[in-house]
C-alpha positions in Angstrom: -16.3 4.7 -5.8 -12.6 5.5 -5.2 -12.7 9.2 -5.1 -15.9 11.2 -3.8 -17.2 13.7 -2.0 -16.5 11.7 1.7 -14.8 13.9 4.0 -12.4 11.2 5.5 -10.1 10.0 2.8 -8.2 7.7 5.2 -11.5 5.2 4.3 -10.4 5.3 0.6 -7.9 2.7 -0.9 -5.9 5.5 -3.0 -5.0 7.2 0.5 -3.5 3.8 2.0 -2.3 3.2 -1.5 -0.3 6.1 -1.4 0.7 5.3 2.3 2.4 2.2 0.9 4.4 3.6 -1.9 5.5 6.0 0.6 7.0 3.2 2.6 8.3 1.6 -0.8 10.1 4.6 -1.5 11.8 5.3 1.5 13.2 2.0 1.4 16.8 1.7 0.5 16.1 -1.7 -1.2 14.3 -2.5 -4.3 12.1 -5.0 -3.0 10.4 -5.1 0.2 8.8 -7.9 2.7 5.2 -7.4 2.1 4.6 -8.4 6.0 7.3 -5.6 6.2 5.4 -3.2 4.7 2.2 -4.0 6.7 3.9 -3.8 10.1 5.4 -0.3 9.3 1.9 0.8 8.4 0.3 -0.4 11.4 3.0 0.8 13.6 2.0 4.6 12.2 -1.6 3.7 11.1 -4.7 2.0 12.1 -5.0 -0.4 9.2 -6.8 -3.9 8.4 -4.6 -6.9 7.5 -7.9 -7.1 4.6 -7.7 -3.3 4.2 -4.1 -3.7 3.4 -4.6 -6.8 0.8 -6.9 -4.7 -0.6 -4.6 -1.9 -1.3 -1.7 -4.1 -2.9 -4.5 -5.5 -5.2 -5.4 -1.8 -6.2 -2.3 -1.0 -6.7 -1.2 -4.5 -8.8 -4.4 -3.7 -11.2 -3.0 0.0 -11.4 0.1 -1.2 -12.5 2.1 0.9 -9.5 3.8 -2.0 -7.9 4.6 -5.6 -8.8 5.7 -8.6 -6.7 6.5 -12.4 -6.4 6.9 -14.9 -3.3 6.1 -11.9 -0.7 8.1 -9.0 -1.6 6.7 -6.1 -3.6 8.5 -3.4 -5.5 7.2 0.0 -7.0 7.1 0.2 -11.0 7.9 3.4 -11.4 
């Protein structure tokens, strides 16, 4: 379940998706290297590579990001 009654939102993919979108929004570039986004999140939060990739997959599936050759961008 994506949204539940859990009191730990940091365990949910939508929480990490919001953080990824925040990193993309705060950048002055249109496209960011996915590794740079991961390093930014990792420096401020405890996120695994697997959870980061799952988050990128989820954001892509809902149409929030697009990417090519390791570079990602917001779609809105």
